[in-house]
C-alpha angles and dihedrals in degrees: 000000000000122000131206090291093070089093096045121120095208112099089217094054092045090058087064098043090107097047114121090234109089096231119193126212117245109276148102094281093062092051092045091053092048090048092049092051095041095237135128123250119245106213120204118187125186149115132244099259097049115102096198092047088066093049095069094058092044093048091046088057096049105027108092094194092057095038095049097052092084092233105121118084 
C-alpha cells in the first residue's frame, strides 16, 4: 500500500513509498499536522545510494518502541 511519498519526485523518497509508515515530505503541512496532533516530528534524511539511509525508515516501520512513542507525524 502506497503512502504519501507515492507522488514524490525524489528517487530516495520514492524508494520508501511502500513503507508501512505514512511518511510525509518536508513541508509546512507535515509540521501543521504534528502541531495539531501534539506529536514530535521524526526526521529521516538520506539519499538513494546510501544503505544506512534506508535503515532508519525500515526500522521505524518494524521497531515497536520507536513506532509506539507517538513521535512520527
